[in-house]
N, C-alpha and C positions, 0 to 999 in steps of 0.2 A: 135200410129197406125203404127207399124213397119212391113211391108210386105216384104218378100224377095222372089226372084226367083232364086238366085244363092247361092248354098252352096258347099263349097269345103271342103271335109273331108279327113283327113290324120290320120295315126296312128304312135305314137311314142313309142319306147320301153324303159322302165326304168328297168335296171337290166336284169335278165334272163327271168322273167315270168310276169312282171307287165306291162300292156298295157294301154295307155291313149288315148282317142279319142278326136280329135280337129275338130272344124268347124269354117269357116269364112263365114258370110252371108252379102251379098250386098243388100241394100234396098234404097228406095227413094220416093220422091213425086215431080211431076212437076205440076204447076198450073199457068195458064195465063188467063187474061180476060180484061175487060173494067171497069173503075171506073168513076162514075159521082158524082160531089159534087156541090150543088147549090150555095154555098157561101163559098169561101175559101179566107178570107181577102178581101171582097168586090166583088170578081169575081167568076164566075162559072168555073168549071174544068171538062174536059173530056179527059181521058188519057188511054193508054195501061198500064196495071198494073200487077205486079207479085205477086202471093200469095194471091189472094183475099179470098180464103177459107182456105188454109194452106200454110205456107211458103215453097217454093221449097227447097229440101234438098237431099243429098245422104250420105250414111254412111256405115260403116262396124261394125259388131258385132262379136267378137271373143270369142269362148268358148273352153277351154282346160280342159278335164275331168281328174282329178288327181287320181280318184278312192276313195273309202271309203266315198262317198257323198260329196267330195270336188271338186271344179272346179275354174279355173281362168277365169274371164270374163272381157272383155274390150270393149269399144265402142268409135268410132270416127265418128262425124257427122258434115257435112259441110252444111252451108246455102248459098244460092246464089239467085241472081235476074235473072229470066228467060228471061227478056226483053233485058238485056245487058250483061249477063254472069258475072257480078261483084259479088265479095264475099260479104256476109252480115255479121252482127255482128261485125262491125268495121273493116272489111277486114281480119278477122281471117280465117285461112284455115279450122279449125274445131271449128267454133265459137258456134255451137249449143250444142255440148257435146264432151268431151274428158276425159275419165277416165278409170281406171283399178281397179279391185277388186278381192277379194277372197270370194267365195260363199260356204256355207255349208248347206246341206239339214236339218241339225239339229239346227244350231245356227243362220242362216241368212247370210247377206252379209256385208262386209266392203269394201268401195271403196274410191278412192282418185282421184282428178282432177277438171275439170270444169264441174259442175253438176247442175241439178235442185234441189232446196231446198224441204224439205218435204211438205211445204204448196202447192208448185206447183205440186208435185207428187200426192198428195191425193185430194186436194180441187179443183184444176183447172178442172179435168175431170167432176166434178159435175156441172160446168157451161155449161150445155149440149148444149145450142145454140151456144155459142162462142167457146167452146173448139176445136171442129173439123168441125163444120158445117157452121158458119158464121165468123170464124176467129176473128182477132183483132178488127174489126169494132164494134163488140158486146161487147168489153171490157168495164169495168167501167171507168169513166172519167180519162184521163191521164194514164190509166192502173195503178191507184194508189196502188192497192193491188198486182200488178205484176202477176196476174193469167194468163195473156197473154204474159208473158216472156219478158218484157222490159229489164230485166237483168238476167243473169245467175251468178253463184257463183264460183269464181276461188279459188284456193288454199284450196279446201274443202276436208274434210274427213267425210264420211257419213256411218252410220250403220243402216241397215234395218233388223228387225226381220223376221223370216219366218212367214208364215200365220198360226195362231192358231185359229181353229174353226171360220174362217172368219175375224179374227182380225189381223191387222199388224200395226207396229209403226216404225218410223224413227227418228233419231237425226243426226244433222249436225253441225260441227264447221268449220269455214273458217278462215285461218290465215291472219294476216295483212302483213306478210313478211317484217316487219319493226322493228327497234329497239324500236319504240313506239308500244308496244304489242297490245294496245287497239284501235289504229287508223286504220280505214278501215278494221275491222274484222266483222264477222257475226256468229250468231248461231241460230238454228231453230229446231223445233219439229213438228211432225205430226203423226196422227193416222187415221186409217180407219176401217170400218166394213162392210162386205158384207154378206148378208144372205137372201136367198129366193128372193123376189122381191124388197128388199130395200138395200140401200147403204148409209152410213153416213161417214163423214170425218171432221176433224178439223186440224188446223195448226197455228203455231206461228213463226214469224221471227223477229229478231232484227239485225239492222245494226248500227254500231258505226262509225261515220265520214266516211260514204261511199263516194268513189271517192274524197277523201280529197285533195283539191287544185290540181285537175287534176291528182291524183295518178293513175298510170296504173299497179301497182304491187300488190296492196292489194286484198282483197276479192271481191270488186266490182269496176272494172276498170271504169275510168271516161268516156271513149268513148263508154261504153255500159250501161250507166245509163240514168237518165232523162235529156238528153242533148239538148233538143230543147229550144229556147229562151223563149217560152211561158210557159215552165215548170221549169224555173230557180229556183223558190222557192222550188221545190221538190229536186233539185240536190244539194242544199247547206245546207241541214239540218245537225245539229250536230249529230242527231241519228234518226232512223226510226224504228217504230214498226208496224208490220202487223199481224193481226190475224183474224180468222173467222171459220165458220162451215157451213155445209150444208148437204143436203141429196137428194136422188132420189128415186122414186117409179115407178116400171114398172107395168102398168095396160093394159094388152092386147097389142095392137099395139102402145100404148102411153107410153112415159116416162115423168114423172112429176119431176121437180126440184125446190128446194128452197134453197137460201143461204144468209148468212149475213157476211160481212167483215168490218173490221175497220182498218184504217191506220192513224198514227200520225207522222208527220214530225216535230221534235222538233227544235226550234230555227233556222229557215232558215235565212241565212245571207243576201239574196237579193231577190227581186221580190215579187209581190203580185198576187194572183190568181184573185182578184177582181179589175175591172177597176175603177180607181179614188180613190182607198182606200189609206189611209195613216196610218202610225204607225205600218206597218208590216215589216218584214225583220229585218236586222240589228242584227241578233243573239238573238232576243227576241221572246217570245210567241211560238205558234205552229200552224201548218196547219193540219187540220184533215178532214177525210172523213169517212162517214158511208154509206155502200152500201147494198141495199136489192134487190134481184132479184128473180123473178119467171119465169120458162121457161117450155116449152112443146115441145117434139119431137114426131112426129106421122108418122107411116109408113102406107101410104094409100094402097100401094101394095109393093111387093118385089122390085120394081123398082122406086117407087115414095115416097120421104120423104119430110115432111114439118116441119119447126121449127119456134117457136115464143118465144120472151122473152120480159119482161117488167122490167126495172131496175129503181130504185130511189136512188139518192145519195144526202146526205146532207153534204155540205162543210162549214168549219169554218176557219177563219184566223183572229187573233186579235179580234176586235169588229165586224167584218164583217161575214155574213153568207148567204148562198144561197143554191139552190137546182138544181139538174139536173134530168130530166125525159127522158128516152130513150126507144123507141120501136124498136125492131129488128125482122125481119121476112125473111124467105127464103124457096125456093122450090128447091129440087135437084132431077134430073132424072138420074138413073144409067143405062148406056149401058152395063155394066158388073160389077163384084164384085170390079174391080179396077178402073173403069173409069166412071165419071159422069159429067153432065152439072149442073150448078147452077145459080140461080138468087136470089139476096138478096136485101132488102131495109131497110133503117135506118132513124129514125127521132129522133132528140134530141131538147129539149127545156130547157133553163136555166133561172133562176130568180135572182133578187137582184144583179145587177152589174156583173154577170157572163156571159161570152160569150160562146155560144154553141161550142162544139168541139167534134165531133164524133171521137173516137180514130183512129189513123193511117190514117186520111184523109189529113195529111200534114200541115194544119194550121187551127186556129180557125175561126169561122164565125165572121163577123163584127157586127152581131146582136145576139139576144137571141135564135135563132133557126138555125138548119142546117139539110139538107137532103142529104143522100148519097145512091147510088145504084151501085151494081156490078153484072156482069154476066161473065161467063167463063167456062173453062173446067179444070178438075183435073184428073190426072192419078197417081196411086200408082204402085210401082214395088218392 
């Protein structure tokens, strides 16, 4: 959702008669509010919070028209905490995106840099409640499928086809930047179709030794991976595979969404997701998640929007298994096309030695359930 109010346009002359038009657009989002969590490690929490609906950001998008249907496109996007001004994404200046590419109206686009993978590009927007309306709190447990951008991909080269009759596909490869070619590398594929009132998408991602031993130079840097202590089992896997598919259908003022994703963390070296479990970690077995979600977005009026989602996750690790159920709901009132108030609520219940943990609330509950609520204001520019 990249809105811009500033465009600087210049003209460059190549030779005697060929002219290329260039533009630089500035855009961003500011989002601030209050977060309440009923149980964060035995205690309740009430705090001023940044990015309850969407993470604050600002960025530049540059386009240079080379003529003949060719253009050079680049994008730099910074993430920050509006409550204290600190940089997000591990302190990176342009931690959300930083890439440059060559675009052709006939052949598509080839880009390189720090980018979103094809599964994030195509499948994440179909998670219609969490993608732009109730942010990371509506993600699947631990954001195990990365649809809410726990990590981006460095050292990546991505090819996207142009849109053919509503169909588009992408492929990405990210280098390890190491003499060990296969350590901390990634590759991924994705495709989408949009036609009439329907949209479908699917994606696949593989990570090999992501964030290996604290590696900060490979495809997935350690400081931007599953780096909380409660997610240690996710961060030390020998390999990770994520895949899924979903669709949306527009029915008058309502948009209906359904998706399925599957994630497997193979041979995690340490940690267990299940309290009191034994025989997990140590480089054996795997930790798996299956996520199913249904969601509805409804426009009551041009100014009032409601969203609700119900997600079910089945988790397994070694001989242990359990389930998460999460309900997410929100109401948004728009003062203008760019500014809105929001109020969202979340409830999660976990079973079989799993502790509830609504994503991005800071810490797991000490029990099998957790409640969170947010309210605030968001402005786009």
